[in-house]
C-alpha positions in Angstrom: 12.5 16.8 -17.8 14.4 14.0 -20.0 12.5 11.3 -18.0 9.4 12.9 -18.9 10.2 13.5 -22.8 11.4 9.9 -23.1 8.5 8.3 -21.5 5.7 10.3 -23.1 8.3 9.4 -26.6 7.3 6.4 -25.4 3.9 6.5 -24.9 2.9 8.1 -28.5 4.2 4.9 -30.1 0.6 2.9 -30.5 2.2 -0.4 -30.6 3.1 -0.8 -26.7 1.6 -4.2 -25.2 -0.9 -2.9 -22.1 1.7 -3.7 -19.7 4.3 -1.3 -20.8 1.7 1.2 -21.7 1.2 1.1 -18.0 4.6 0.7 -16.7 5.8 4.2 -19.0 2.0 5.5 -17.5 3.5 5.0 -13.9 7.1 5.9 -14.9 5.8 9.4 -16.2 4.1 9.8 -13.4 7.5 8.9 -11.3 9.3 11.3 -13.4 7.1 13.9 -12.7 7.2 13.0 -9.0 10.8 13.6 -9.0 10.5 16.9 -10.5 8.3 18.6 -8.3 10.3 17.0 -5.1 13.6 18.8 -6.8 11.8 22.4 -7.8 10.8 25.4 -5.2 7.6 25.2 -3.4 5.9 27.7 -6.0 7.3 25.2 -9.1 6.7 21.9 -8.1 2.9 22.5 -7.8 2.4 21.8 -11.5 4.8 19.0 -11.9 2.6 17.1 -8.5 -0.4 18.0 -10.6 0.8 16.5 -14.0 2.3 13.5 -11.5 -1.4 13.0 -11.2 -3.5 13.8 -13.8 -1.0 11.2 -16.6 -2.8 8.6 -13.9 -6.0 10.4 -13.9 -6.0 10.1 -17.5 -4.9 6.6 -17.9 -7.7 5.3 -15.4 -10.7 7.1 -17.4 -9.6 6.2 -20.6 -9.3 2.6 -18.9 -12.3 1.6 -16.9 -12.0 -1.6 -14.4 -9.3 -2.6 -16.0 -7.2 -5.4 -15.3 -4.1 -3.1 -14.9 -5.2 -0.3 -12.8 -4.2 -1.4 -9.4 -0.7 -0.8 -10.8 -2.0 2.8 -11.3 -4.0 2.9 -7.7 -0.9 2.0 -6.4 1.2 4.8 -7.9 -1.6 7.4 -7.3 -1.3 6.6 -3.7 2.7 6.6 -3.5 2.0 10.4 -5.6 0.0 11.6 -2.8 2.0 10.1 0.0 5.0 12.0 -1.9 3.1 15.4 -1.7 2.3 15.1 1.7 5.8 13.9 3.2 7.1 17.1 1.1 4.7 19.6 2.4 5.4 18.5 5.8 9.5 18.7 5.4 8.5 21.9 4.0 6.9 22.8 7.3 10.1 22.6 9.4 11.2 25.7 7.7 8.3 28.2 8.2 7.6 30.6 11.3 3.9 28.7 11.8 3.8 25.2 10.5 0.1 24.6 11.5 -1.2 25.6 7.9 1.6 23.9 6.1 1.1 20.6 8.8 -2.7 20.5 7.5 -1.9 20.5 4.1 0.3 17.6 4.6 -2.2 15.7 6.4 -4.8 16.5 3.6 -2.8 14.6 0.7 -1.7 11.7 3.7 -5.0 10.9 4.1 -5.6 11.2 0.4 -3.0 8.4 0.5 -4.4 6.4 3.4 -8.2 5.9 1.5 -6.1 5.5 -2.2 -4.1 2.6 -0.6 -6.9 1.3 1.2 -8.8 1.4 -2.1 -5.6 -0.2 -3.9 -5.7 -2.7 -1.6 -9.1 -3.6 -2.0 -8.4 -4.2 -5.8 -5.5 -6.0 -5.0 -7.6 -8.1 -2.7 -10.4 -8.8 -5.1 -8.6 -9.6 -8.0 -6.2 -12.1 -6.0 -10.3 -14.0 -5.5 -11.0 -13.6 -9.0 -11.2 -16.2 -11.3 -10.6 -14.4 -14.2 -8.1 -15.6 -16.5 -6.6 -11.9 -18.0 -5.6 -10.8 -14.4 -2.0 -10.0 -13.3 0.0 -12.9 -11.9 -0.8 -13.5 -8.2 3.0 -12.9 -7.9 2.6 -9.5 -9.6 -0.9 -8.8 -7.1 1.5 -9.8 -4.0 4.1 -7.6 -4.7 1.4 -4.5 -5.9 0.2 -5.7 -2.2 2.9 -5.2 -0.3 3.9 -1.8 -1.9 0.4 -0.7 -1.0 0.9 -1.8 2.5 4.2 0.2 2.9 2.5 3.1 1.8 -0.6 2.7 3.8 2.0 2.2 6.5 4.0 5.2 5.3 1.5 7.6 5.1 0.0 6.7 8.7 3.6 7.3 10.1 4.2 10.5 8.5 0.7 11.8 9.6 2.1 11.2 13.2 4.7 13.3 12.3 2.5 16.0 12.1 0.8 16.0 15.2 2.3 17.1 18.3 4.4 14.4 20.2 2.5 12.4 23.0 -1.6 13.8 21.4 -4.1 11.1 20.9 -3.8 11.9 17.0 0.0 11.2 17.0 -0.7 7.7 18.9 -3.4 7.0 17.0 -1.6 7.3 13.8 1.6 5.3 15.1 -0.6 2.3 16.3 -2.4 2.5 12.8 1.4 2.4 11.3 2.2 -1.0 14.0 -0.9 -2.5 12.7 0.2 -2.9 9.4 3.8 -3.2 9.7 3.9 -6.1 12.2 2.4 -8.5 9.5 5.3 -6.8 6.9 8.2 -8.1 9.6 7.1 -11.4 8.9 7.6 -11.7 5.0 10.6 -12.2 3.1 12.2 -8.9 3.3 14.3 -8.2 6.5 14.3 -4.3 5.8 10.6 -4.5 6.4 
């Protein structure tokens, strides 16, 4: 709650530069996401919605903004974390199938959003517009979105039965994304 309050107070200041404002919007979404993950499943729904709504409002108020890849990446990340959270909850219930279906729905949303984010980043990287994000920032966002995309496939795989064609397909998709990431500078990847 203190992190949410701090972000909201910062956003109330009208003198923030555009990048600081977007970073604070993303931080506010992260704070709501962290809050949702610490709550009971029943009370977490409101915080998940707030994490999503903060980003949606910014996108509505700033259509086709050069900073929107940052917000799109966070949208994918929120959906990924929500899907993962629900999948983890499914392990503690008698009939995990409904929770796993719900998890897959969010994970597929994360996958689609990450793919759309990557398209936006690629478009920006090949654009000659002067007021876009620097290449270094776009490349960092690209790597983060690729990690989210591979993670959404891996989480989807965990929702399927071992050895099933759905699980194998999801793992193959994750591997296809992870292999080029492993060649980048970060040895953890």
